[in-house]
N, C-alpha and C positions, 0 to 999 in steps of 0.2 A: 459839615453840618450833620451828615448822617452818622459819622463816627461818634459825635457827641450824643446823639439820640440813642444809638445802639448801646453806648456805655451806660447811659442813664437807665435804659430798659433792663440791661443785665443787672445793674445794681438794685433796681427795684425788685426784680425777680429773686435775687439772692436774699434781700432783706425779707421779702414775703415768706420764702421757704424757711429762713432762720427763725422768723417770728412764729411760724406755724409749729415748728419743732419745739421751740421754747414753750409755747402755749400748751403743748401736749403734757408738759411736766408741771406748769405753773397754775393753770386755770382749771376749774372744775364746773360741772353743771351747765346751766344755760349760757353763762358767760363764755365758757370754752367753746360751745357750739357756735355762738354768734361770731366770736373773734376768729375761729377757724374758717368759717364761711367767708368772712371779709378778707382774710389773708389769702385764701384760695382764689377769690375773685380778683384780687390785685395781681396774684401770680399769673392767672389766666390772661388778664389784660396785658401784662408785660409780654407774655408769649405771643399773643395776637399781634402786638405792636412790633415785635421782632420779626415775625413772619411777614408782616406788611412791608417793613423796611427792606427785608431781603428780596421780596418780590419786586419792589420798586427798583432796587438796584439791578436786578437781573433784567428787567424790562427796559431800563434806561441806563446802560453802562456809561460810566464817566471815561470818556476817552475816545 
């Protein structure tokens, strides 16, 4: 189960970073600012989730 969660979080982080890079070229003005903030928050959320999963695995090793 943790492997699936970690995979999903890594994919979410990659999509957020790619979207943020794309928005740097595609959007302008207030729309760029709002979408950059949203993709940044999604990326930060994915990182926090990855850290939480990592800490859980270290605290409760399977085996």
